[in-house]
matplotlib code that plots the C-alpha trace (Angstrom):
import matplotlib.pyplot as plt

x = [6.1, 6.6, 9.4, 10.8, 12.7, 14.7, 16.5, 17.6, 19.1, 18.0, 18.4, 15.9, 17.8, 15.7, 17.3, 15.2, 17.0, 14.8, 11.8, 13.7, 14.8, 11.7, 9.0, 9.1, 8.8, 5.6, 6.5, 9.2, 10.6, 12.4, 14.5, 14.5, 16.2, 13.9, 14.6, 11.6, 7.9, 8.7, 10.9, 8.2, 5.5, 7.6, 8.2, 4.5, 3.8, 5.8, 4.5, 3.1, 5.6, 6.4, 8.6, 9.9, 11.2, 14.9, 16.8, 16.9, 13.3, 10.9, 7.8, 5.7, 7.4, 7.2, 3.5, 3.3, 5.8, 6.3, 9.6, 9.3, 7.1, 6.4, 4.5, 4.4, 5.0, 4.0, 5.4, 8.2, 7.9, 9.6, 10.8, 11.8, 13.4, 16.1, 18.6, 19.0, 22.6, 23.6, 24.1, 25.9, 25.5, 21.8, 20.8, 19.5, 16.1, 15.3, 17.0, 14.1, 11.7, 14.2, 14.9, 11.3, 10.0, 12.7, 11.5, 12.8, 13.9, 15.3, 15.9, 17.5, 19.5, 21.4, 25.0, 25.3, 27.1, 25.6, 25.4, 23.6, 24.3, 22.6, 22.2, 22.4, 21.5, 18.1, 17.7, 17.2, 18.5, 19.7, 19.8, 21.1, 20.8, 23.5, 22.7, 20.8, 21.3, 24.3, 24.7, 27.1, 30.6, 29.7, 31.5, 28.9, 25.1, 23.3, 19.8, 18.6, 16.0, 15.0, 12.1, 10.1, 8.5, 6.6, 9.1, 12.1, 14.1, 16.0, 17.5, 19.2, 20.5, 22.7, 22.5, 25.2, 24.0, 26.5]
y = [-14.3, -16.5, -15.8, -19.0, -19.3, -22.5, -24.3, -27.8, -29.6, -27.4, -30.3, -28.8, -25.4, -22.3, -19.0, -15.8, -14.8, -17.4, -15.2, -12.1, -13.5, -15.5, -13.0, -11.5, -14.9, -16.4, -20.0, -21.7, -25.1, -27.3, -30.2, -32.4, -33.1, -30.6, -32.1, -30.9, -30.1, -26.7, -25.6, -26.7, -24.9, -21.7, -21.7, -22.3, -19.2, -17.1, -18.4, -21.6, -24.4, -27.4, -29.8, -33.4, -35.5, -36.4, -39.4, -37.9, -36.8, -38.3, -40.4, -37.4, -35.3, -38.2, -38.3, -34.6, -34.5, -37.0, -38.4, -36.7, -33.9, -33.3, -30.1, -27.2, -23.5, -21.3, -23.1, -25.0, -28.7, -29.3, -32.5, -32.0, -34.7, -35.0, -37.5, -36.8, -36.5, -34.4, -34.8, -38.0, -39.2, -39.2, -41.3, -44.8, -44.3, -41.1, -42.0, -43.9, -41.0, -38.4, -40.4, -41.4, -37.8, -35.2, -32.1, -28.7, -28.1, -30.8, -29.8, -31.9, -31.5, -34.1, -33.4, -30.0, -28.8, -25.8, -26.7, -25.3, -27.3, -27.7, -31.2, -30.7, -34.3, -34.0, -30.3, -29.9, -27.4, -29.1, -27.2, -28.1, -25.1, -26.5, -26.6, -24.0, -25.7, -26.0, -29.8, -31.2, -30.7, -27.5, -24.3, -21.8, -22.1, -21.2, -20.6, -19.5, -17.3, -17.2, -16.4, -18.5, -16.3, -18.3, -20.8, -19.0, -19.7, -16.5, -14.1, -16.9, -15.6, -17.5, -16.1, -17.0, -17.0, -16.0]
z = [22.2, 25.3, 27.8, 29.4, 32.7, 32.8, 35.7, 36.8, 39.7, 42.5, 44.9, 47.4, 47.5, 47.2, 46.1, 46.1, 42.9, 41.2, 41.8, 40.8, 37.4, 36.6, 37.6, 34.1, 32.4, 31.2, 32.2, 34.3, 33.2, 35.7, 34.2, 37.3, 40.6, 42.2, 45.5, 47.5, 47.1, 48.7, 45.8, 43.3, 45.2, 45.4, 41.7, 41.0, 43.1, 40.6, 37.2, 35.7, 35.9, 33.6, 35.5, 35.3, 38.1, 38.4, 39.8, 43.3, 43.5, 46.0, 45.3, 46.1, 43.4, 41.0, 41.6, 40.6, 37.8, 34.9, 33.8, 30.4, 29.0, 25.4, 24.5, 22.1, 22.9, 20.0, 16.9, 18.7, 19.8, 23.1, 24.9, 28.6, 30.7, 33.4, 32.1, 28.4, 27.3, 24.3, 20.6, 19.8, 23.4, 24.2, 27.2, 26.2, 27.9, 25.9, 22.6, 21.0, 21.6, 20.2, 17.1, 16.5, 16.5, 17.1, 18.9, 17.8, 21.4, 23.7, 27.4, 30.1, 33.3, 35.4, 34.4, 36.2, 33.1, 31.3, 27.6, 24.6, 21.4, 18.1, 16.7, 12.9, 12.2, 14.0, 13.5, 17.2, 19.8, 23.0, 26.2, 29.7, 32.0, 34.4, 38.1, 40.2, 43.6, 45.8, 45.8, 43.3, 41.8, 39.8, 40.7, 39.4, 39.8, 36.6, 35.3, 31.9, 30.2, 26.5, 24.2, 21.9, 19.3, 16.7, 15.3, 16.7, 19.9, 20.7, 23.2, 25.1, 28.4, 31.0, 34.5, 37.0, 40.6, 43.2]

ax = plt.figure().add_subplot(projection="3d")
ax.plot(x, y, z, "-o")
ax.set_aspect("equal")
plt.show()
């Protein structure tokens, strides 16, 4: 059983609540637009981090984080990127990879819109955790936690940050 903490679009904003909510997790995933090396370093001080760069990230962050990550956690294949879209409207730059070999879990950020949707055609769960930072049009900052237990993705939790 692996407990995942998930966030995106921090845009260089640090909230001590990240440490509070993610300290019980086994891994933290950041779906891009990290905004500063300081945010990445502070997350890494809590737990191991898997992160991708976003469209606002510096060359320094792009040197540390890839544009996409494909990996397995327990029995679940994961694809993590920043600009990804959603079922029926995947971003052109990620679409070939998704259709060539669909992961079981596709995670992206960018839109600042929290969305959890299952793509029946590809048998793939799509997650966008919304935005954890203060920059953008979103009204509520959100992060997520969930568990991967063998082949199951379960106990999905949305945390609204005030």
